[in-house]
N, C-alpha and C positions, 0 to 999 in steps of 0.2 A: 538859708533857714536855720535857726538855732537846733540844738541838741535837745532842747526839753521836751517833756512828755507832752502828748497831744493834749491831755487832761491831767491837772494834778489838783487834787481835793484834799483838805486837811482839815479835820473837825468841824465839817459844814454842819450847821444847825439852822433849823427853820422853823419857827413857832407862830403859827397864826392867832393872831389876838382874839379874846373872848368877844363875843357880840351880845345882843339881846337874845339871839336865837339859838346861839350854841357855845359851848366854853372853849377856853383857849386849848388849842391842840398842837402838840409836837410833831411835825411831818417829818422832820430828819434829825436823827440822834447823832448827831457828831460823826456824819461820814469821813470815812477816809478811803481814798480811791484815786489810783493812778493808771491812765491809760497809756500804753506807749505807742508810738508813733508807727504808723503802717500797719496798724491791726484792723481786723474785723472784729469788734468788741461788743458782746450781747450785753444788755443790760436788762434783765428780766425781773418779773415779780407779780404777784397780783394786783389786782385792781385796788387802788389806794395805799398801795406800798411806799410811795415816795417817789417814784420815777418821774411823773410828770413835774414835781415841785422842782426836783433836780435839774431837769432839762430847762425849766423857765429861768431858774437861777442862772443857769449858763448862759441862756439867751438874752439875759437883762428885764425879763419880764417880771421876776419876783425878786425882791430884795431878801438877801439872807440875813438871818438873825445875828450870828455869828460863824467864825471860820474863815476858810480861804479858799478861794478857786482861782485856778490859773488855766489859760487855754495856750497851749504853745507858749510857755513861759510868760504870758501877759496876765497880770491880776486883773480880774473883771471889775474891781472897784476902782482902783488906781491907774489903770490903762485902758480903760474900756474901749477906747476906738480901737485899738489894736487887737484886743481880745475879740471884739464883735467882728472884726475884718478877717479873723483867723478860723471861723467858723460858719457853717451853713446848716440850717435846721429846717427839716421838712416835719412840719406839725401834723398832728393826727386828723384835726378839723380840718376839711375845706373849706376856706374863706379867702376870697379875693373879690376884687371889684369886676364885676360882670360885664362891665360896659367898656373895657379894654379888650383889645385882641391879644393874644399870646406874644405876639412881637412887641407890643406896646409895653405889655406887664413886664418882660424883661428887660426892655430899655429904660423903663422907669425905676425896676429895682437896680440895676446897674448904675443909675443915676444917684441913688440913695447910697451906695458904697463909693460914690466918687470915681467910678471906672470910667477913664476917657473913652471917648467915642472910638478913637483909633485902637484901643484893646478889646472892644467889646465882642462878645462870642454869641450874641442871641441866635443868630441863624445856625451857627454849628451846633449849639446846644439842642435847638428845636429839631434839627434834622437826626440827633443821636438819640433822641427820646420819640421819634416818631408823630412829631407834632407839626413837622415843616409844612404839609399839605392843610394844615388848619391857621397857618400864619396869620392872616388877616381875616380869621372869623372871629366873632365875638366869643367871649368866655362863655357866655351864658348858653350857647350853641353847642358847647362841648358837653360830651357825655362824662359821666362820674370818673371813669378810668383816665380821660384825657386830663381831666381836672388835677387829677392827683399826680399825674406825670407832670402837669405844669408847675404844681408845687415844688418837685424836685428840681426843675428847670429853674425857678426862681432862687432855689437855695444855691445854685452853682455859678450864679452870674458873676461873682467877684472871684472864683476859683478859690474856694477855702480849702486848706490843707486838711480840715476836719469837717465830717459831715455826720450830723445826727438825722437818723431816720425814725420817727417815733410812729410807730406802728403803718408803716409806708403800704402795707397790700391789703389793708382792713376793707372788705367788701370788693375786693379786686377780683375779676376774674383768672382762670388758671393761666392763660396764654400770657395776659399783660404781666401776671405775677412772674412769669419765666423771663419776659423781655426785661422788666426792671431790675432782676437780679443779674443778669447778664451785663447789662449797664452798669450796676454798681461794683460788679467784679472787674469791669473794665477801669472804672475810676480808682479801685483799690491797686490794681497793677500799676497805675501810674504814680502811686504813692500816697492817695488819699487815705487817711484814717477814716474808717466807717464805725460809728456807733448805732447799734440797732436795738430798739426795743419792739418787741412783739409778743402777741399771745399765739402766734403759730410757732409752737416749740420745734418742729421739724425743721423750719426754716434756719433758726438759730443753730440747730445742732449741724446742720449741713454747711452753713456759712462762716459760722464764727470761729476763731482759733483762742479767743479768750472769753469767759464768760462770768459775769457778777450777778449775784442774786440780791434783791433787796426785799427785806420783808417787815413790814412796820416802821419803816424809816430806818431800817439798820441793814449793813451788809452781812449776810448770814454765809456768803461764799464767793470767792473772787481767785479763779483758778485758770488754767488750760482748760479746754473741754475734754481731753484725754483724762485728766485728773479728776476732774469733776465727774464725769460718767464712771470712774473707776471707785467713787466712794460707795457704790452699792456692790456689795459682792454676792448678788442675789442672780442667779441663772435659772434658765427652764430648760428642762429636756422634754421633748414631745415624741414619744415613740408609738409609731403605727403597728400593731402586732398583724403577723400574717393573717390571723384570723380573728376577726371582730371579737371584743368580750362584751360580757355582760356585767361583769363585776371583777373586781380587782382580787387578784391571788392575795390570801393572808399573808405571805411571807414578805410582801412589799409594805406591808403597814408601816413599817419604821422608816421608809423612804421619803415621807412626806409626798406620798403620791395620790393622785385622784384620777378619776375615769372622765374623759372628755365626752361631749356629746356624740361624736362619732366614733366612740370606742376606743379612743387613744388613751395611753397612758401619760399623765402629766406629771413631771417630776421637779419640785422646786429643791434647789440645791445652792450651798456655797462652795465655791471652788477651792476655798483654802481648808474646807473640812472634807469634800468629797470629790473625788476624780470622776470623769465619764466612763472609765474602763471599770471602775469597782461597782459603778452603778449597773454598768450594762452586764456585769458578771453575776449580779443578783437577780436581775431582770432574766437571763438565762437560765441560772439555778432554779428559778420558778417554774420552769417548762416552757417559757413561752419563746417564739419565733418571730424575729422582729421583720417586719417588711420594710420599714423606713423610720427614720429618725430626723429631728432636727433640734438644734440649740437656739433658745433666745436670750438676748443680751438686753440688760436693763437700758432703756433710753433715757434722753434729756428730761423728758416728761415724768418718769418715774422718779430720777433725782430731784426736779424741781417739787413734786409733790412731797417727797420725804423731808425737804427742807423748808418748806412754807407751811402755814397754817392759816386757816380764814376764820373769822370771828363769826 
């Protein structure tokens, strides 16, 4: 295996030509993006940000206007076969031939990639994804969750070093979501690079070690999850007084404090300007006795909303 990044994109532009119904649209504005091997990488953005266009270019479904993209060091334009063999893509939409069985679907997919019969892992993959008991059922008989698992199975038949999951848990129940992530983490532990797009930001925050945010066709952030979360130096201190309050003491007016529905004191602060100890000293100086307190840190959703905007 070469040492090239999993994905290396430079100056990638995609412009959709004008038609009778719509003017020309630039979907990607000179994207530069490098995804290291072995990471679980989150590619996040609002609807229409350019995520699907970027993924479809890597998959060979959309032709780039300009720029370069490589998968494991293979150029998608000049080394198409090697590039496509290096990636597995689980699409957002469930689309497959309903007249095949899951086993037949995997065997057919393996044939597309030229995997010799002696090296095929169809039964192993079906077992790993909890589909082995449906091995010989028709795809049309599978539930929506099973069909989504089958999409993942099809993307794995050629053992790609890079796996892109495009909204893999959309419409999936909690138990199936948990099973899918357990298997994805197993794949990652074996060395597979995982690229995840999702609107469930808590999933990205839990799973990803690096995150890029794309908005209006441009990368607006690309860094480790820890650095991304540290961008917002805004914290919240929630204090439950020993006795419920009906109004805030006037002396707390300069603390950016408000009164919660349950009589709690909610104080928003920046750690670089205020310390918890100084805030608590002011609360006690106001004659209040503290029954309980907790701090709340900004999460990925807060950072995401601060970096993106909707038209």
